C-alpha positions as CSV (number, residue, x, y, z in Angstrom):
1,M,114.6,88.7,104.9
2,A,113.9,89.4,101.2
3,A,117.6,91.2,99.4
4,C,115.0,93.5,97.9
5,E,112.5,95.5,99.7
6,P,110.9,99.4,98.0
7,C,112.7,101.9,98.5
8,D,109.5,103.6,100.7
9,T,110.9,101.9,103.6
10,T,114.2,103.0,105.9
11,P,116.5,102.1,103.7
12,P,119.8,99.5,105.8
13,A,123.2,101.2,106.0
14,F,123.9,99.9,102.9
15,F,121.4,100.0,100.0
16,F,121.7,100.0,95.9
17,S,118.8,101.7,94.2
18,K,117.5,104.6,91.6
19,G,115.5,106.2,93.7
20,K,111.6,106.5,95.5
21,G,109.8,104.1,94.5
22,T,112.5,101.7,92.9
23,Y,113.8,99.2,94.9
24,V,116.5,98.8,97.9
25,V,118.5,95.4,96.9
26,K,120.5,94.9,100.7
27,S,123.8,94.3,101.1
28,A,123.0,91.0,102.3
29,L,122.9,89.9,98.4
30,P,126.1,90.8,96.6
31,V,127.3,89.1,99.5
32,A,125.1,85.9,98.9
33,A,125.7,86.3,95.6
34,R,129.3,85.4,95.5
35,A,129.4,82.8,98.4
36,K,126.5,80.3,95.2
37,L,129.7,81.1,93.2
38,V,132.3,80.0,95.2
39,A,130.4,77.2,96.1
40,A,129.0,76.2,91.7
41,L,132.3,76.3,91.6
42,T,134.9,74.3,94.0
43,T,132.5,72.2,93.6
44,T,133.3,71.6,90.0
45,G,137.0,71.8,91.6
46,A,137.8,74.5,90.5
47,S,140.8,76.6,91.9
48,G,142.0,79.5,91.3
49,V,140.8,82.8,91.7
50,V,137.8,84.6,89.3
51,L,139.0,88.7,88.3
52,L,136.0,91.1,86.9
53,R,136.0,94.4,85.6
54,G,133.3,96.8,85.6
55,G,131.5,99.6,83.9
56,L,133.9,102.0,82.5
57,A,133.7,105.9,82.5
58,E,133.3,107.3,79.5
59,E,133.8,111.2,78.5
60,R,132.5,112.5,75.3
61,N,135.0,114.4,72.2
62,D,134.7,118.1,73.2
63,T,132.6,118.8,76.1
64,D,132.3,118.2,80.3
65,H,129.9,116.1,79.8
66,E,130.1,112.4,80.7
67,V,127.9,109.7,78.9
68,L,125.3,108.1,82.2
69,F,127.4,105.0,83.6
70,R,126.3,102.2,84.0
71,Q,128.3,99.3,85.5
72,E,128.6,95.9,83.9
73,S,126.2,93.4,85.4
74,Y,127.9,90.8,86.9
75,F,130.2,92.8,88.4
76,A,127.0,95.4,89.8
77,H,125.4,91.2,90.6
78,L,128.5,90.0,92.8
79,F,129.9,93.4,94.2
80,G,127.0,95.6,94.2
81,V,129.9,98.6,93.4
82,A,127.5,101.8,92.5
83,E,131.0,103.4,90.4
84,P,133.6,104.1,87.7
85,D,136.2,102.6,86.2
86,C,136.7,99.0,89.5
87,W,137.5,95.9,89.6
88,G,137.2,92.8,91.7
89,F,137.9,89.8,92.2
90,I,137.4,86.4,94.4
91,E,139.9,83.8,95.8
92,L,138.0,80.5,95.4
93,A,140.4,79.0,98.3
94,T,138.4,80.9,100.7
95,G,136.2,82.9,98.7
96,K,138.1,85.9,99.8
97,A,136.9,89.3,97.6
98,T,138.6,92.5,97.4
99,L,137.9,95.4,95.2
100,L,140.6,97.6,93.6
101,V,139.2,101.3,93.6
102,P,141.1,103.3,91.7
103,R,143.2,106.1,92.9
104,L,142.9,109.4,91.7
105,D,144.2,112.8,90.9
106,P,144.2,115.1,94.5
107,S,142.2,117.2,92.2
108,Y,139.3,115.5,91.2
109,A,138.1,116.8,95.3
110,V,138.2,120.1,93.7
111,W,135.5,119.5,91.3
112,M,133.9,116.0,92.9
113,G,134.3,116.3,96.4
114,A,135.9,113.7,99.5
115,I,138.0,111.1,97.5
116,K,136.9,108.2,99.8
117,S,139.5,106.0,101.4
118,C,139.7,102.2,100.5
119,A,139.0,101.9,104.5
120,H,135.0,103.3,103.3
121,F,134.5,101.6,100.3
122,R,135.1,98.2,102.2
123,N,132.8,98.4,104.8
124,R,130.3,100.7,101.8
125,Y,130.8,97.1,99.6
126,F,131.3,94.3,102.9
127,V,134.1,93.3,100.9
128,D,137.5,91.8,102.4
129,A,139.6,94.0,101.0
130,C,140.1,97.4,99.4
131,V,143.2,98.7,97.3
132,Y,144.1,100.7,94.7
133,T,143.7,100.0,90.9
134,D,147.1,100.0,90.2
135,E,147.9,98.0,92.8
136,L,146.4,95.3,90.7
137,A,148.8,93.0,90.0
138,S,150.2,92.3,93.2
139,A,147.2,91.9,95.1
140,L,146.4,89.1,92.6
141,A,149.9,87.1,93.0
142,E,149.0,88.1,96.5
143,A,146.0,85.8,96.0
144,L,147.4,82.9,93.8
145,G,148.9,82.6,97.4
146,R,146.4,81.8,98.9
147,S,144.2,80.6,97.1
148,P,146.3,78.4,93.8
149,G,145.7,78.7,90.3
150,P,144.3,80.1,87.1
151,V,142.9,83.7,87.2
152,H,139.1,83.3,85.5
153,V,137.9,86.2,84.0
154,L,134.5,86.0,81.9
155,S,135.4,84.7,78.3
156,G,134.5,87.0,75.1
157,T,132.8,89.9,74.5
158,N,130.8,91.0,77.5
159,S,126.8,91.9,75.9
160,D,127.0,94.9,78.5
161,S,129.9,97.2,77.4
162,G,131.1,95.9,74.1
163,A,134.8,95.0,76.4
164,N,136.7,92.3,76.6
165,L,138.9,91.5,79.2
166,F,140.8,89.0,76.7
167,E,141.9,92.8,74.8
168,K,142.6,93.7,78.1
169,L,145.1,91.0,79.9
170,P,148.1,88.7,79.0
171,V,145.8,85.6,79.4
172,L,145.7,82.2,77.8
173,P,142.6,80.8,75.4
């Protein structure tokens, strides 16, 4: 089974595509990428949890216009998530993937439509669990209980967004 196929054919239940004539990335691709990452890191003796932050939604000042959203490349590759402001982590001992999505205010639904549940995101992106981003600390603590070790984050400034997790999290070098 190929990971990508032309968008003109019937798409699978979940796919990522930029429209007709572009390629469809099937849900199997991020799942396989996560398994490959876990295998590569555990082969070197690594333990703990890999934590990634997705891209952030941006707004222009003094306007209701949002800047075109682009997901962080590493996050998109491992989770396949199209929505902004998400986090994700992968437990190296179990391979379990957890997606964290923002908890939206009910007023969001007035302009943007129905607010999707964690169950929706869990099923759509084929992750083992989905919780809200405001539960990051407790979810990470639980994951470290199952997969003891350090929290692995990308080092340095992300070339996609210019973001640096070292500035956002209390991490050691």
